[in-house]
C-alpha positions as CSV (number, residue, x, y, z in Angstrom):
1,M,-54.2,-19.9,14.1
2,L,-55.5,-17.4,16.2
3,T,-58.7,-17.2,15.0
4,Q,-59.4,-21.1,15.2
5,R,-57.9,-21.1,18.7
6,L,-60.3,-18.7,20.2
7,G,-63.3,-20.3,17.7
8,I,-63.9,-16.7,16.5
9,L,-66.3,-16.5,13.7
10,L,-65.8,-12.9,11.3
11,F,-68.1,-12.1,8.4
12,A,-66.8,-8.7,7.6
13,A,-65.4,-7.9,4.8
14,S,-62.5,-6.1,3.8
15,F,-63.9,-3.0,2.2
16,A,-66.9,-3.0,4.3
17,V,-68.3,0.4,5.5
18,S,-70.0,0.5,8.9
19,A,-73.3,2.1,9.7
20,N,-71.8,5.7,10.8
21,G,-69.9,4.9,7.5
22,Q,-66.1,4.4,9.1
23,P,-64.1,1.7,7.7
24,A,-64.2,-1.4,9.2
25,P,-61.0,-3.7,10.1
26,T,-60.2,-6.2,7.9
27,S,-60.3,-9.7,9.2
28,S,-56.9,-9.5,9.8
29,E,-57.2,-6.2,11.6
30,Q,-59.8,-7.6,13.8
31,D,-58.1,-10.6,15.0
32,Q,-55.3,-8.4,16.1
33,L,-57.9,-5.9,18.1
34,L,-59.6,-9.4,19.9
35,E,-56.3,-10.6,20.7
36,S,-55.8,-7.5,22.4
37,M,-59.2,-7.8,24.3
38,H,-58.4,-11.4,25.2
39,R,-55.2,-9.8,26.9
40,Y,-56.7,-7.1,28.8
41,A,-59.2,-9.6,29.9
42,E,-57.0,-12.4,31.0
43,Q,-54.8,-9.7,33.1
44,Y,-57.9,-7.6,34.4
45,V,-58.3,-9.0,37.8
46,A,-54.6,-9.3,38.6
47,N,-53.8,-5.8,37.6
48,L,-56.5,-4.4,39.9
49,P,-55.4,-2.8,43.2
50,N,-56.8,-3.1,46.6
51,F,-60.0,-1.0,47.2
52,L,-63.1,-0.2,48.6
53,C,-66.0,1.9,47.4
54,V,-69.5,2.2,47.8
55,Q,-72.1,0.3,45.5
56,V,-75.8,1.7,45.3
57,T,-78.7,-0.4,44.4
58,R,-81.9,1.1,43.0
59,Q,-84.7,-1.8,42.6
60,L,-87.9,-1.4,40.0
61,E,-90.7,-2.9,38.7
62,A,-93.3,-2.9,36.0
63,G,-95.8,-5.2,34.5
64,L,-95.0,-6.6,31.0
65,K,-96.7,-3.8,29.0
66,S,-96.5,-1.0,31.2
67,E,-93.3,1.7,30.8
68,H,-94.2,2.8,34.0
69,W,-91.5,1.5,36.4
70,H,-92.7,1.7,40.4
71,K,-89.3,2.4,42.6
72,G,-88.7,-0.5,45.3
73,D,-85.7,0.0,47.7
74,T,-82.1,1.2,47.7
75,L,-79.8,-0.6,49.1
76,V,-75.8,0.7,49.7
77,Y,-73.2,-1.3,49.7
78,K,-69.8,-1.0,51.3
79,L,-67.8,-3.5,48.8
80,S,-64.2,-4.3,49.4
81,F,-61.9,-5.6,46.8
82,N,-59.3,-7.5,48.1
83,R,-56.9,-9.6,46.2
84,G,-58.8,-10.1,43.5
85,S,-62.1,-11.5,46.0
86,E,-65.0,-9.1,46.3
87,R,-67.1,-8.5,49.7
88,R,-70.3,-6.5,50.2
89,S,-72.0,-5.6,53.3
90,L,-75.1,-4.0,53.2
91,D,-74.9,-0.4,55.1
92,L,-78.1,1.1,54.4
93,V,-81.8,0.7,53.7
94,N,-84.1,3.4,51.9
95,G,-81.4,5.9,53.8
96,K,-81.2,4.1,57.0
97,P,-78.8,1.7,59.2
98,A,-79.5,-1.8,57.6
99,D,-80.9,-3.7,60.6
100,P,-80.6,-7.5,59.8
101,T,-82.9,-8.7,62.6
102,K,-85.7,-6.5,61.0
103,R,-85.4,-7.6,57.3
104,H,-88.5,-5.1,55.5
105,W,-86.6,-4.7,52.0
106,R,-86.7,-6.7,48.5
107,T,-83.8,-9.3,47.8
108,P,-82.1,-7.8,44.9
109,L,-81.6,-9.5,41.4
110,V,-78.2,-11.2,42.4
111,T,-75.7,-10.0,40.0
112,E,-71.7,-11.1,39.5
113,G,-69.4,-10.3,36.9
114,E,-68.6,-6.3,37.8
115,F,-64.9,-7.0,38.5
116,G,-64.0,-9.4,35.8
117,L,-65.8,-12.3,35.8
118,L,-68.0,-11.4,32.9
119,L,-64.7,-10.3,31.2
120,S,-63.1,-13.9,32.1
121,R,-66.5,-15.7,31.1
122,V,-66.4,-14.0,27.5
123,L,-62.9,-13.3,26.8
124,G,-60.8,-15.0,29.4
125,P,-58.7,-18.1,28.6
126,G,-61.5,-20.9,29.0
127,G,-63.9,-18.6,26.7
128,E,-65.9,-20.1,24.5
129,A,-67.2,-16.8,22.2
130,W,-68.0,-16.6,18.8
131,F,-67.6,-13.3,18.0
132,T,-68.6,-11.1,14.7
133,W,-67.7,-7.6,14.0
134,R,-70.5,-4.8,14.2
135,G,-69.0,-1.7,13.9
136,W,-67.4,1.4,15.5
137,E,-69.4,3.3,17.7
138,T,-68.8,6.7,20.4
139,L,-69.1,6.2,24.3
140,R,-68.7,8.6,26.6
141,G,-66.8,10.6,23.7
142,K,-64.4,7.7,22.8
143,R,-64.5,6.0,19.9
144,V,-64.8,2.2,20.3
145,A,-64.8,-0.8,18.4
146,V,-67.9,-2.9,19.2
147,F,-68.0,-7.0,18.5
148,D,-71.0,-9.0,19.2
149,Y,-70.5,-12.7,20.5
150,S,-72.5,-15.5,21.6
151,V,-72.0,-18.5,23.2
152,D,-73.8,-21.9,22.9
153,K,-75.5,-23.9,25.7
154,Q,-72.7,-26.7,25.1
155,H,-69.6,-24.3,26.3
156,S,-72.1,-21.8,28.7
157,T,-70.7,-21.7,32.4
158,L,-74.0,-19.1,32.8
159,S,-76.0,-21.1,35.6
160,L,-79.5,-19.7,36.5
161,S,-81.6,-21.3,39.1
162,L,-84.8,-20.8,40.8
163,S,-84.3,-21.6,44.8
164,D,-83.7,-25.3,45.0
165,L,-86.6,-25.9,42.7
166,A,-84.9,-25.9,39.3
167,K,-81.7,-24.8,37.7
168,A,-80.0,-24.5,34.2
169,I,-77.0,-23.5,31.9
170,V,-78.2,-21.4,29.3
171,P,-76.7,-19.9,26.1
172,Y,-76.3,-16.4,26.1
173,R,-75.0,-13.3,23.8
174,G,-73.7,-9.8,24.0
175,S,-71.6,-7.0,22.9
176,V,-68.1,-5.9,24.1
177,F,-66.9,-2.2,23.4
178,A,-63.6,-2.0,23.6
179,D,-60.0,0.9,22.9
180,P,-59.1,-0.5,19.2
181,A,-55.3,0.8,21.0
182,T,-55.6,-0.9,23.8
183,G,-58.1,-3.4,23.8
184,A,-59.6,-2.3,27.4
185,V,-63.1,-3.2,27.5
186,W,-65.3,0.1,28.4
187,R,-68.4,-1.7,28.2
188,I,-70.2,-5.3,27.7
189,T,-73.1,-6.5,27.8
190,D,-75.1,-10.2,28.1
191,D,-78.6,-11.8,27.6
192,A,-80.0,-14.8,28.0
193,S,-83.7,-15.5,26.7
194,E,-83.6,-19.6,25.8
195,I,-84.6,-20.0,29.6
196,P,-86.1,-23.3,30.5
197,L,-90.1,-22.9,31.3
198,A,-89.2,-24.8,34.5
199,L,-87.3,-21.3,35.6
200,M,-90.7,-19.0,35.5
201,T,-88.2,-16.8,33.5
202,R,-88.3,-15.4,30.0
203,E,-85.1,-13.3,29.9
204,I,-82.3,-12.4,31.6
205,S,-79.7,-9.1,30.5
206,T,-77.1,-7.8,32.1
207,T,-74.7,-4.1,31.1
208,I,-71.6,-3.0,32.6
209,D,-70.2,0.2,31.8
210,Y,-66.5,0.8,33.0
211,D,-64.6,4.2,33.2
212,E,-61.2,5.7,34.7
213,M,-61.1,5.7,38.3
214,P,-58.3,7.5,40.3
215,I,-57.2,5.0,43.4
216,G,-54.3,6.1,45.3
217,D,-51.5,7.7,42.4
218,K,-53.0,5.3,39.7
219,T,-56.0,5.4,37.3
220,Y,-57.8,2.1,36.6
221,L,-60.8,1.0,34.6
222,L,-63.5,0.0,37.0
223,P,-67.5,-0.4,36.7
224,V,-69.3,3.1,37.3
225,E,-72.8,1.8,36.0
226,A,-74.6,-1.9,35.9
227,L,-78.3,-2.2,34.5
228,V,-79.6,-5.7,35.3
229,S,-83.2,-6.4,33.8
230,L,-85.0,-9.8,34.4
231,L,-88.4,-10.6,32.3
232,L,-91.0,-13.2,34.4
233,Q,-94.1,-14.5,33.3
234,R,-96.2,-11.5,34.6
235,T,-93.9,-8.8,35.6
236,K,-90.3,-7.4,34.7
237,V,-87.9,-5.9,37.4
238,R,-84.9,-4.1,36.9
239,N,-81.6,-3.5,39.3
240,E,-79.7,0.1,38.8
241,I,-76.3,0.0,39.9
242,E,-73.6,2.5,40.5
243,F,-70.3,2.2,41.7
244,H,-68.4,5.1,43.4
245,D,-66.1,6.4,46.1
246,Y,-63.3,4.7,45.3
247,R,-60.5,4.4,47.3
248,K,-57.5,2.6,48.3
249,F,-57.8,-0.3,50.3
250,E,-55.8,0.4,54.3
251,A,-56.3,-1.3,57.4
252,D,-57.5,1.6,58.5
253,S,-59.8,2.6,55.6
254,S,-63.4,3.5,56.5
255,I,-66.4,4.8,54.5
256,T,-68.7,7.6,55.4
257,F,-72.1,7.4,53.9
258,G,-74.0,10.6,52.6
259,T,-77.2,10.7,51.1
260,V,-78.4,9.0,48.5
261,Q,-80.8,10.2,45.8
């Protein structure tokens, strides 16, 4: 049975109504939705073309009880995606060409998953997430089905480390926002808070937003924004990431950088 094979836990009743007044799908319809989301995630990376784009990462920091975020560095990368593999090269730091011999910028939070890894971890063949129906929402004018999920420590592949001092596999949870007609994922989040004290981190979370981007003569659902937040013992850190200027990857492809606000 599909529900057993995917480890799906569904609580919504057949006649339940979501918070916005729209009827919730039946348990059978939820199974079908999740099956289409799993198929989408399995095929996502294979269906992407080779491409180039620009990634802009803005770093911010604040005190634990402060809502005033201090701006840090702005890092601009050239990102290439070739045969399912990502490669980033740092080109600009605060609007100036990056000089690896004179490093004055702060290392950003290391992120992963924007181009399929998080989708695969949650919805891929080896995923062990448990899903529950949350409701219908509107995302950038589009009606999407929202499922919350959780992955326990026993089945987690999320590894956190503090240099070479400590490392741990941690459980995590999040939400998936998908097109009910196709299973295409338009937003995915994850959050880890049950983190050992040795890692000196209280919580880390990620939100990735996708949108339709033209590459060549086709349109693909690709990351446009991501937010990575880290809650430490005394401070909180945030990376605001944008992806733009998608174009087809060819041997003579190049990217010209403009002014970053």
